[in-house]
VOGU-3710 file (C-alpha; in Angstrom, 3 decimals, decimal comma):
1> xxxxxxxxxx> 17,436/12,613/-15,873  18,408/12,849/-12,231  16,029/10,745/-10,316  15,371/11,093/-6,563  16,439/7,955/-4,713  13,635/7,045/-2,267  15,561/4,070/-0,865  12,348/2,380/0,203  12,427/-0,246/2,784  10,419/-1,667/5,716
11> xxxxxxxxxx> 6,768/-1,428/6,356  4,874/1,011/4,256  1,359/1,490/5,622  -1,376/1,373/2,794  -3,558/4,004/4,391  -7,306/4,759/4,215  -8,486/8,238/3,197  -10,104/10,003/6,180  -13,508/11,562/5,183  -15,864/13,742/7,307
21> xxxxxxxxxx> -18,610/11,984/9,142  -20,979/12,290/6,130  -18,358/11,095/3,645  -18,828/14,183/1,610  -15,412/15,784/2,139  -11,817/15,070/2,825  -10,892/15,363/6,496  -7,490/17,229/6,748  -7,455/16,880/10,568  -8,026/13,214/10,200
31> xxxxxxxxxx> -5,192/12,912/7,689  -2,748/14,696/10,068  -3,790/12,567/13,055  -3,430/9,436/11,152  0,117/10,285/10,086  1,038/11,196/13,623  -0,270/7,772/14,778  1,620/5,976/12,162  4,903/7,806/12,708  4,605/7,029/16,447
41> xxxxxxxxxx> 3,961/3,287/15,611  7,217/3,097/13,780  6,295/2,375/10,205  8,811/3,554/7,541  6,356/5,108/5,105  2,800/5,475/3,987  1,068/4,819/0,663  -2,079/7,102/0,275  -4,471/7,078/-2,719  -4,230/3,350/-3,270
51> xxxxxxxxxx> -6,878/0,650/-2,979  -6,977/1,262/0,752  -7,502/4,898/0,052  -10,529/4,521/-2,110  -8,750/6,415/-4,959  -11,562/5,628/-7,393  -14,109/7,517/-5,295  -11,974/10,723/-5,104  -12,633/13,792/-7,406  -9,651/15,077/-9,361
61> xxxxxxxxxx> -9,235/17,889/-6,785  -9,634/15,532/-3,708  -7,021/13,099/-5,248  -4,415/15,914/-5,225  -5,472/17,192/-1,869  -5,013/13,898/-0,214  -1,474/13,497/-1,674  -0,463/17,038/-0,721  -1,899/16,716/2,899  -0,114/13,473/3,508
71> xxxxxxxxxx> 3,167/14,891/2,291  2,718/18,006/4,498  1,820/15,881/7,569  4,760/13,572/7,054  7,055/16,484/6,885  9,940/14,237/5,814  9,791/11,940/8,827  8,578/8,957/6,867  8,386/8,165/3,192  5,227/9,085/1,266
81> xxxxxxxxxx> 4,617/6,956/-1,868  1,630/8,426/-3,601  -0,679/5,925/-5,347  -1,277/6,857/-8,974  -4,127/5,359/-10,728  -6,005/6,661/-13,791  -7,783/5,292/-16,934  -5,481/7,086/-19,282  -1,742/7,477/-19,688  -2,072/11,249/-19,777
91> xxxxxxxxxx> -4,145/11,168/-16,556  -1,498/9,121/-14,724  1,357/11,429/-15,917  -0,548/14,460/-14,637  -1,102/12,862/-11,295  2,473/11,697/-10,991  3,777/15,104/-11,824  1,645/16,687/-9,238  2,869/14,136/-6,619  6,424/15,085/-7,466
101> xxxxxxxxxx> 5,653/18,794/-7,330  4,192/18,627/-3,773  7,142/16,600/-2,504  6,157/12,885/-2,546  9,161/10,444/-2,274  8,121/8,034/-4,972  4,778/6,889/-6,746  3,072/3,605/-6,831  1,547/3,181/-10,275  -1,337/0,958/-11,164
111> xxxxxxxxxx> -1,869/0,769/-14,996  -5,168/1,808/-16,655  -7,755/-0,607/-15,776  -11,068/-2,005/-17,207  -9,448/-3,037/-20,624  -6,410/-5,109/-19,674  -3,251/-3,960/-21,417  -0,911/-6,338/-23,204  2,606/-6,590/-21,770  3,981/-4,435/-24,496
121> xxxxxxxxxx> 1,351/-1,704/-23,800  2,224/-1,944/-20,091  5,862/-1,379/-20,702  5,076/1,593/-22,986  2,718/3,082/-20,326  5,345/2,783/-17,623  8,059/4,082/-19,794  5,974/7,304/-20,531  5,147/7,864/-16,838  8,696/7,283/-15,701
131> xxxxxxxxxx> 10,050/9,607/-18,358  7,778/12,369/-17,214  8,958/12,463/-13,659  12,115/12,455/-11,499  10,693/9,955/-9,045  11,091/6,320/-8,747  8,171/4,099/-9,571  6,721/1,130/-7,686  4,701/-0,939/-10,011  1,322/-1,951/-8,519
141> xxxxxxxxxx> 1,070/-5,681/-9,485  -2,625/-6,299/-8,749  -4,033/-8,611/-11,512  -7,274/-8,986/-9,718  -7,972/-5,315/-10,519  -6,191/-4,812/-13,688  -6,417/-8,139/-15,501  -2,733/-8,067/-16,124  -1,029/-11,271/-14,769  2,795/-11,226/-14,985
151> xxxxxxxxxx> 5,158/-14,056/-14,401  8,493/-13,568/-12,595  10,542/-12,914/-15,788  7,967/-10,235/-16,812  8,081/-8,525/-13,466  11,859/-8,501/-13,633  11,682/-7,013/-17,152  9,795/-4,016/-15,953  12,762/-3,229/-13,801  14,801/-2,671/-16,965
161> xxxxxxxxxx> 12,650/0,453/-17,587  14,552/3,492/-16,165  12,760/4,617/-13,145  10,751/1,396/-12,445  12,660/0,246/-9,455  10,195/-1,487/-7,231  6,893/-3,469/-7,503  4,302/-4,164/-4,939  3,113/-7,748/-5,290  -0,562/-8,108/-4,723
171> xxxxxxxxxx> -1,107/-11,046/-6,881  -1,246/-13,691/-4,307  1,157/-15,751/-6,533  3,821/-16,875/-3,826  5,634/-18,946/-6,514  6,318/-15,943/-8,776  7,249/-13,689/-5,811  9,639/-16,393/-4,542  11,189/-16,730/-8,033  11,793/-12,855/-8,132
181> xxxxxxxxxx> 13,206/-12,801/-4,692  15,429/-15,828/-5,309  16,746/-15,214/-8,793  15,889/-11,660/-10,015  16,665/-9,190/-7,319  19,399/-7,414/-9,370  16,628/-6,304/-11,824  13,894/-5,028/-9,654  13,013/-4,703/-5,890  10,040/-6,555/-4,502
191> xxxxxxxxxx> 7,684/-5,448/-1,811  5,069/-7,907/-0,571  1,469/-6,568/-0,937  -0,651/-9,501/-0,180  -1,326/-9,443/3,533  -1,482/-13,153/4,327  1,852/-13,563/2,524  3,590/-10,908/4,584  5,654/-13,249/6,731  6,634/-15,351/3,683
201> xxxxxxxxxx> 7,734/-12,237/1,635  9,737/-10,718/4,370  11,397/-14,041/5,387  12,395/-14,534/1,691  14,029/-11,242/1,522  11,425/-8,700/0,221  12,657/-5,206/0,906  9,495/-4,584/2,873  5,657/-4,740/2,720  3,010/-2,363/1,517
211> xxxxxxxxxx> 0,581/-3,386/4,214  -3,004/-2,141/5,047  -2,802/-3,954/8,402  -0,035/-1,542/9,254  -2,490/1,334/9,087  -4,378/-0,391/11,898  -1,666/-1,743/14,170  1,519/-0,005/13,048  3,663/-0,913/16,136  2,873/-4,616/15,616
221> xxxxxxxxxx> 3,625/-4,568/11,926  6,811/-2,643/12,437  7,908/-5,025/15,149  7,355/-8,044/12,911  9,568/-6,545/10,267  12,310/-5,713/12,789  12,307/-9,084/14,485  12,570/-10,951/11,115  15,127/-8,656/9,398  17,197/-7,016/12,130
231> xxxxxxxxxx> 17,036/-9,490/15,022  16,601/-12,474/12,669  14,571/-14,178/15,341  12,360/-16,582/13,245  10,710/-18,111/16,370  9,651/-14,834/17,847  8,604/-13,835/14,333  6,221/-16,783/14,160  4,746/-15,783/17,424  4,129/-12,305/16,312
241> xxxxxxxxxx> 2,781/-13,418/13,007  0,022/-15,737/14,238  -2,486/-12,919/15,370  -1,375/-10,612/12,557  -2,150/-13,297/10,026  -5,635/-13,731/11,628  -6,440/-10,056/11,148  -4,903/-10,002/7,637  -7,077/-13,152/6,730  -10,332/-11,478/8,049
251> xxxxxxxxxx> -9,575/-8,220/6,138  -8,857/-10,084/2,848  -12,293/-11,846/3,202  -14,292/-8,503/3,201  -14,176/-5,297/1,250  -10,699/-4,178/2,145  -11,202/-0,337/2,716  -14,412/-0,931/4,664  -12,455/-3,560/6,758  -9,763/-1,091/7,550
261> xxxxxxxxxx> -12,160/1,617/8,476  -14,121/-0,803/10,582  -10,982/-1,829/12,510  -9,946/1,858/13,107  -13,374/2,641/14,393  -13,394/-0,245/16,754  -9,896/0,924/17,992  -11,284/4,370/18,756  -9,436/6,045/15,914  -12,127/6,471/13,295
271> xxxxxxxxxx> -11,306/7,992/9,822  -14,849/8,304/8,649  -17,079/6,151/6,434  -16,362/4,444/3,175  -17,899/6,051/0,104  -20,583/4,401/-2,134  -20,755/2,072/-3,852  -18,840/0,481/-1,010  -21,123/-0,487/1,807  -20,335/-0,715/5,604
281> xxxxxxxxxx> -19,603/-4,066/6,854  -22,338/-6,326/8,295  -22,390/-7,007/11,890  -21,068/-10,475/11,699  -17,972/-9,060/9,797  -17,509/-6,360/12,374  -17,560/-9,100/15,114  -14,926/-11,031/13,187  -12,579/-7,982/12,945  -13,233/-7,299/16,578
291> xxxxxxxxxx> -12,149/-10,846/17,536  -8,990/-10,526/15,498  -8,118/-7,282/17,194  -8,652/-8,882/20,576  -6,318/-11,778/19,652  -3,718/-9,101/18,960  -4,275/-7,685/22,379  -5,261/-4,250/21,054  -9,050/-4,312/21,864  -10,544/-5,310/25,108
301> x> -12,971/-8,232/25,045
//
């Protein structure tokens, strides 16, 4: 099979799904506006329909619409890595094929959740999905949601599957991530996906970061990556990282989609509410996010 080479690198913003004010429908204009803001901010790509995008709350029709609208809005200017999550192999294959059909550059695949898969079942699942499409796969390593905890050797072994070329590490396991980045980069390419470990991952040589914070402050996220990887200015990177870490830390302490949408609302670029069963944030958490945005210099005191 001829497989499209997405050549993913840099900051990929894990983006929320814009809803109408009542939360009942997808907001196409909001999707287009969000993409324009992120392109202007300098990120290298976006990841819709992932955790940040509340994919589990989308109807099958909405799921496809969100992928299609993001691809159309990006118009080839930045990469679109469509999040693929379903409780069955057949459902994941169907979504991945649709993402390819409408022009996504790659797919980020989370395995069926609720009943954790064995490692052998996970490999069989990924092999089936990869064999059904001509796009590269980024494995979404998020044991907190899937119950599948992999060590560095197992993560590298996934890279032996044709088409599984990347993984997003949202495990919080800095030791395993370091092991992969130090000893196993010839087998699979790592992207950091745990916000408060972003500096560590990039400094250790991760190809990039799938980062929800980048959907809030794209210019600051892109600058951090550039300073560390292009300018190789560690001291300046540390200066930039301090306030970015504070925002990341706050967002990791609350419901993540709600935190992102609260931050965007505070910045005057709202993308609608979260959907039930997620609740809006309490006032004290909104205040914590506002303080973190103020420390970044993007929100007036």
